[in-house]
C-alpha positions as CSV (number, residue, x, y, z in Angstrom):
1,X,-6.8,-18.9,-0.9
2,X,-10.3,-17.9,-0.4
3,X,-11.7,-15.7,-3.1
4,X,-13.2,-12.6,-1.7
5,X,-16.5,-11.7,-4.0
6,X,-17.2,-8.5,-1.9
7,X,-15.3,-6.1,0.4
8,X,-16.6,-4.9,3.7
9,X,-15.4,-1.4,4.2
10,X,-14.8,0.2,7.5
11,X,-16.2,3.4,6.2
12,X,-17.4,4.9,9.8
13,X,-14.3,4.2,11.5
14,X,-11.9,6.5,9.9
15,X,-12.0,10.4,9.5
16,X,-11.0,11.5,5.9
17,X,-11.4,15.3,5.3
18,X,-11.7,16.2,1.8
19,X,-12.3,19.9,1.7
20,X,-9.5,22.7,1.2
21,X,-10.4,25.2,4.1
22,X,-9.7,22.7,7.1
23,X,-6.8,24.2,9.2
24,X,-4.0,21.6,10.0
25,X,-3.3,21.4,13.7
26,X,-0.1,22.7,15.1
27,X,2.5,20.0,15.5
28,X,4.2,19.5,18.8
29,X,7.3,17.2,17.4
30,X,9.3,18.3,14.5
31,X,8.5,15.6,11.8
32,X,11.1,13.8,9.7
33,X,10.5,12.7,6.2
34,X,11.9,10.2,3.8
35,X,11.4,9.6,-0.2
36,X,12.9,6.6,-2.1
37,X,12.4,6.9,-5.8
38,X,11.6,3.8,-7.8
39,X,15.1,4.3,-9.4
40,X,16.7,4.3,-6.1
41,X,15.7,0.8,-5.1
42,X,18.5,-1.5,-4.2
43,X,17.6,-4.9,-5.5
44,X,18.7,-8.4,-4.2
45,X,17.1,-11.9,-4.2
46,X,13.7,-12.4,-2.0
47,X,14.9,-15.6,-1.2
48,X,18.6,-16.0,-1.2
49,X,18.7,-19.9,-1.1
50,X,17.0,-19.9,-4.7
51,X,19.8,-17.7,-6.3
52,X,19.0,-16.4,-9.8
53,X,15.5,-18.3,-9.4
54,X,14.4,-16.0,-6.7
55,X,11.9,-12.9,-7.3
56,X,14.0,-9.7,-6.8
57,X,13.1,-7.5,-3.8
58,X,14.0,-3.9,-2.4
59,X,13.3,-2.3,0.8
60,X,11.3,1.0,0.8
61,X,11.3,1.3,4.6
62,X,12.5,-0.9,7.4
63,X,14.6,-4.1,6.6
64,X,12.7,-7.2,5.9
65,X,15.8,-9.2,7.0
66,X,15.7,-7.9,10.6
67,X,13.1,-7.5,13.4
68,X,10.4,-5.0,13.3
69,X,8.0,-4.0,10.5
70,X,9.0,-3.3,7.0
71,X,7.7,-2.5,3.4
72,X,9.5,-3.7,0.3
73,X,9.0,-4.3,-3.6
74,X,9.0,-7.6,-5.3
75,X,9.4,-8.3,-8.9
76,X,8.8,-11.5,-10.7
77,X,9.9,-12.6,-14.0
78,X,7.3,-13.4,-16.6
79,X,5.8,-16.9,-16.2
80,X,7.4,-17.2,-12.4
81,X,5.8,-20.1,-10.4
82,X,7.2,-20.9,-7.0
83,X,7.2,-24.1,-5.4
84,X,4.9,-24.9,-2.5
85,X,6.2,-23.1,0.7
86,X,5.1,-21.1,3.6
87,X,6.5,-18.1,5.6
88,X,7.1,-17.5,9.2
89,X,5.0,-14.2,9.3
90,X,1.9,-12.9,7.7
91,X,2.1,-10.5,4.9
92,X,0.1,-7.9,3.0
93,X,0.5,-7.4,-0.8
94,X,-0.7,-4.8,-3.3
95,X,-0.2,-5.5,-6.9
96,X,1.6,-2.5,-8.7
97,X,1.9,-4.0,-12.2
98,X,1.3,-7.1,-14.2
99,X,-0.7,-10.1,-12.9
100,X,0.0,-12.3,-9.8
101,X,-1.7,-15.3,-8.3
102,X,-1.2,-16.2,-4.9
103,X,-3.2,-19.4,-3.6
104,X,-2.9,-22.9,-2.2
105,X,-1.0,-25.3,-4.5
106,X,-4.0,-27.1,-5.9
107,X,-6.2,-23.8,-6.7
108,X,-6.7,-22.7,-10.4
109,X,-5.2,-19.5,-11.3
110,X,-6.9,-16.3,-10.1
111,X,-4.8,-13.7,-11.7
112,X,-4.9,-10.4,-9.6
113,X,-4.4,-7.3,-11.7
114,X,-2.6,-3.8,-10.7
115,X,-4.5,-2.4,-7.7
116,X,-5.6,-5.7,-6.3
117,X,-4.9,-6.5,-2.6
118,X,-4.2,-9.7,-1.0
119,X,-2.9,-11.2,2.4
120,X,-0.9,-14.5,2.9
121,X,-1.3,-16.0,6.6
122,X,2.0,-17.3,8.5
123,X,2.4,-21.0,8.3
124,X,0.0,-21.4,5.3
125,X,1.1,-23.7,2.4
126,X,0.9,-21.7,-0.9
127,X,2.3,-20.9,-4.2
128,X,2.9,-17.6,-5.9
129,X,3.0,-16.9,-9.7
130,X,3.2,-14.2,-12.2
131,X,2.0,-13.9,-15.6
132,X,3.1,-10.8,-17.4
133,X,6.4,-9.2,-18.7
134,X,6.3,-6.6,-15.8
135,X,5.3,-8.0,-12.6
136,X,5.6,-6.1,-9.2
137,X,4.0,-5.8,-5.9
138,X,4.5,-3.8,-2.7
139,X,4.8,-6.3,0.2
140,X,4.7,-5.4,4.1
141,X,5.0,-7.1,7.3
142,X,4.4,-6.0,11.0
143,X,7.4,-8.0,12.5
144,X,10.5,-9.6,10.7
145,X,12.5,-11.2,9.5
146,X,10.6,-12.4,6.5
147,X,11.7,-16.1,5.6
148,X,10.8,-18.5,3.0
149,X,10.4,-22.0,4.7
150,X,9.6,-25.6,3.3
151,X,6.2,-27.2,3.6
152,X,7.2,-29.4,6.2
153,X,7.3,-26.5,8.7
154,X,3.6,-25.5,7.9
155,X,1.6,-24.3,10.9
156,X,-2.2,-23.0,11.7
157,X,-1.8,-19.3,12.3
158,X,-5.7,-19.3,12.6
159,X,-5.5,-16.3,10.1
160,X,-7.6,-16.4,6.9
161,X,-6.0,-15.5,3.4
162,X,-7.8,-12.9,1.5
163,X,-7.9,-12.0,-2.3
164,X,-9.3,-8.7,-3.2
165,X,-9.5,-7.9,-6.8
166,X,-9.4,-4.5,-8.0
167,X,-13.0,-4.7,-9.2
168,X,-14.2,-5.4,-5.7
169,X,-12.4,-2.6,-4.2
170,X,-14.9,-0.2,-2.5
171,X,-14.2,3.7,-3.2
172,X,-15.7,6.1,-0.8
173,X,-15.9,10.0,-1.4
174,X,-17.3,12.8,0.5
175,X,-20.9,11.7,-0.3
176,X,-20.3,8.5,1.7
177,X,-19.3,10.2,4.5
178,X,-22.1,12.0,6.5
179,X,-19.9,14.5,8.7
180,X,-18.1,15.9,5.5
181,X,-19.9,19.1,4.2
182,X,-20.2,18.8,0.6
183,X,-20.8,22.4,0.0
184,X,-17.2,22.9,0.4
185,X,-16.7,20.4,-2.4
186,X,-18.7,22.2,-5.2
187,X,-15.8,23.4,-7.0
188,X,-14.2,19.9,-7.5
189,X,-15.1,17.9,-10.6
190,X,-13.6,14.9,-9.3
191,X,-13.2,14.3,-5.6
192,X,-10.3,12.0,-3.9
193,X,-11.7,8.7,-2.7
194,X,-10.5,6.1,-0.4
195,X,-10.7,2.4,0.2
196,X,-10.4,0.8,3.6
197,X,-8.1,-2.4,3.2
198,X,-7.5,-3.5,7.1
199,X,-6.8,-2.6,10.5
200,X,-8.8,-0.3,12.9
201,X,-8.3,3.4,11.8
202,X,-8.5,5.1,15.3
203,X,-6.0,7.1,17.2
204,X,-2.8,5.0,17.8
205,X,-4.1,2.0,15.7
206,X,-2.4,0.4,12.7
207,X,-4.6,0.3,9.4
208,X,-3.9,0.3,5.7
209,X,-6.1,2.4,3.1
210,X,-5.8,3.0,-0.6
211,X,-6.3,7.0,-1.5
212,X,-7.3,7.8,-5.1
213,X,-6.4,11.3,-6.3
214,X,-8.1,12.5,-9.5
215,X,-5.9,13.5,-12.2
216,X,-4.7,17.0,-11.8
217,X,-5.0,17.2,-8.1
218,X,-3.0,19.3,-5.9
219,X,-3.3,19.3,-2.2
220,X,-1.9,17.7,1.1
221,X,-2.2,14.8,3.0
222,X,-2.2,15.7,6.9
223,X,-0.7,12.6,9.0
224,X,-2.2,13.1,12.4
225,X,-0.1,10.6,14.1
226,X,3.4,9.3,14.6
227,X,3.9,6.7,11.8
228,X,3.2,7.4,8.0
229,X,4.2,5.1,5.1
230,X,3.0,5.8,1.6
231,X,3.7,3.8,-1.7
232,X,2.6,5.2,-5.2
233,X,0.5,2.2,-6.8
234,X,-0.8,3.9,-9.9
235,X,-0.2,7.2,-11.8
236,X,2.7,9.6,-11.5
237,X,2.7,12.0,-8.4
238,X,4.6,14.9,-7.8
239,X,6.0,15.5,-4.4
240,X,7.5,18.5,-2.4
241,X,9.9,17.5,0.1
242,X,10.0,20.0,2.9
243,X,13.2,22.2,2.8
244,X,13.8,21.3,-1.0
245,X,13.0,23.6,-3.7
246,X,12.5,21.0,-6.5
247,X,9.7,18.6,-6.5
248,X,10.4,14.7,-6.9
249,X,8.5,12.7,-9.6
250,X,7.2,9.5,-7.8
251,X,6.5,6.6,-10.4
252,X,4.8,3.7,-9.3
253,X,6.7,1.8,-6.7
254,X,8.1,4.9,-5.2
255,X,7.6,5.6,-1.4
256,X,7.1,8.8,0.8
257,X,7.0,8.5,4.7
258,X,7.3,10.5,7.9
259,X,7.7,10.0,11.8
260,X,5.4,12.3,13.7
261,X,2.6,14.4,12.9
262,X,3.2,15.8,9.2
263,X,2.0,17.4,6.2
264,X,2.7,15.9,2.9
265,X,2.5,18.3,-0.3
266,X,1.5,15.9,-3.2
267,X,-0.1,16.1,-6.7
268,X,-1.1,14.0,-9.5
269,X,-0.2,14.5,-13.1
270,X,-3.1,15.5,-15.4
271,X,-3.0,12.2,-17.6
272,X,-3.9,9.7,-15.0
273,X,-5.4,9.5,-11.7
274,X,-3.2,8.4,-8.9
275,X,-3.6,5.5,-6.4
276,X,-1.5,5.5,-3.2
277,X,-1.2,3.0,-0.5
278,X,-1.2,4.5,2.9
279,X,-0.1,2.6,6.2
280,X,-0.6,4.9,9.2
281,X,-1.3,5.0,12.9
282,X,-4.9,6.6,13.4
283,X,-6.3,9.1,10.9
284,X,-5.3,11.5,8.5
285,X,-6.8,14.1,6.2
286,X,-6.6,14.6,2.2
287,X,-6.9,18.4,1.6
288,X,-7.4,19.5,-1.8
289,X,-6.2,23.1,-2.6
């Protein structure tokens, strides 16, 4: 797999609001919400053909074994190394914990730590390895089912693989976005930040970003479009489900999402900043309170 030394950001393509006085637009369709705690994930073999030698996987949204898009967690045993193989579909991955290597079979190990991002094109021969006692990643696909196939079925999808180490992620705050009035941010010691990973963040277009919330953050994420999927990558977040009295604690690997325009009440515990992966259609606002 190609080693990406730098990361090119689509900074001017998305509108991320970072001030508390912004008014949330009225919603024309009643949103529906879903929360899946890490403790609620149902684990089963990622590749049933390998049985106990397979990594474990658990769906967060959608179903990877059926048609349509889906997002799921994968756990690897310490020292896991797959044989060379391909997939029938392209997938994206974000490392949640441990160290993960994903590359062509003859490449030297390039361990991706937590917070790193990679893509694996359909049809491309590769291996996947893990080198820690607690290895876990979030994986998503745009069209299922997700299959593991032998190298004899390799094909050229014309897509290129990407490895982005967490040290190459480019984080942007209000100072990098010219249309945000920084006078509204003066009360904030630490500002939320965003990193652009893939896609076209225009209305109706799918895209993926990382959102970094400072320790002690309290606020809202306003999803302006129909589909919103979010997975906690780092830190402990508190999430208020609309209509419920108690907040839910979201450990890394936990999920929250919605359909239709929606507002998500979220906070980050004081001990550590939080990083959340967001897959959505179009734009969203991060609004500190």
